[in-house]
Structure formats: C-alpha cells, structure tokens
C-alpha positions in Angstrom: 81.9 -60.7 157.2 82.0 -57.6 154.6 78.9 -55.7 154.8 78.0 -54.9 150.5 75.3 -52.0 149.7 72.2 -52.0 149.0 71.8 -51.5 145.2 68.9 -49.4 143.7 67.8 -48.9 140.1 66.4 -45.7 139.1 66.0 -44.6 135.4 68.1 -47.2 134.3 70.8 -46.3 136.8 72.6 -48.2 139.6 72.6 -47.2 142.8 74.8 -47.8 146.2 72.3 -46.9 149.4 74.7 -45.4 151.8 72.2 -44.6 154.2 68.3 -43.6 154.4 66.8 -41.2 156.8 63.1 -41.1 157.7 61.8 -38.1 156.5 60.1 -37.2 159.6 62.9 -36.6 161.7 63.6 -32.9 159.4 66.5 -33.3 158.8 68.3 -31.2 156.1 69.1 -33.2 153.3 71.4 -30.8 151.2 73.6 -31.0 154.6 73.7 -35.3 155.0 74.2 -34.9 151.5 77.7 -32.9 152.2 78.3 -34.7 155.1 78.4 -38.2 154.1 79.9 -37.6 150.5 77.2 -38.9 148.4 76.0 -38.2 144.7 72.4 -37.9 145.3 69.6 -37.7 147.7 66.4 -39.3 146.5 62.9 -38.6 148.5 60.9 -42.2 148.2 58.8 -44.4 150.4 58.7 -41.9 153.1 62.6 -41.7 153.3 65.8 -40.0 151.9 67.8 -42.1 150.3 72.0 -40.7 150.4 73.2 -42.7 147.6 76.2 -43.0 145.2 75.7 -43.5 141.6 77.3 -47.2 140.7 79.7 -46.5 137.5 80.8 -50.3 137.0 79.5 -53.4 138.3 80.8 -57.0 138.4 77.8 -59.6 138.4 79.4 -62.0 141.0 77.7 -65.5 141.1 76.8 -66.4 144.3 78.6 -68.9 145.4 80.3 -69.8 149.2 84.1 -70.4 149.5 85.4 -72.0 152.6 87.8 -70.3 154.0 90.3 -72.1 155.6 92.0 -69.8 158.5 94.1 -72.4 159.9 97.5 -72.3 157.8 
C-alpha cells in the first residue's frame, strides 16, 4: 500500500503535510524544517505543521483496481 500525504489548503495554495508535532514539545521549528527538508512550517491547532507546497496536482478518480499478482 502506498501512503499518500495529507493535503491542506492555506491562502489558496495546496500543501502536502510531511509531519505534525505538538506545540507543547518545545522543539526548534527552524531545526526541524531544515532536517525534514520542507518548504514551510505552519503553527495551527496547537501543532507545528511541516509542509511542502504542491506545485502541480492531478485529480485521480476514486477507483480501486484489482491487481493480479499471480502472473
């Protein structure tokens, strides 16, 4: 199974959430931003949100394909 990142929208821009960390942990967000290699850090809902801006998105229909791994 492929894990897709959670997507959030802020100021009409789409972002892929790489990681969230609770605000009470007293981390250094600048250090985590550098270590995770993300574009932006948001502070909302008592969390730090480490995100990358989505440059291009393609809408894929919600279809589940049956894959045959026996061949």
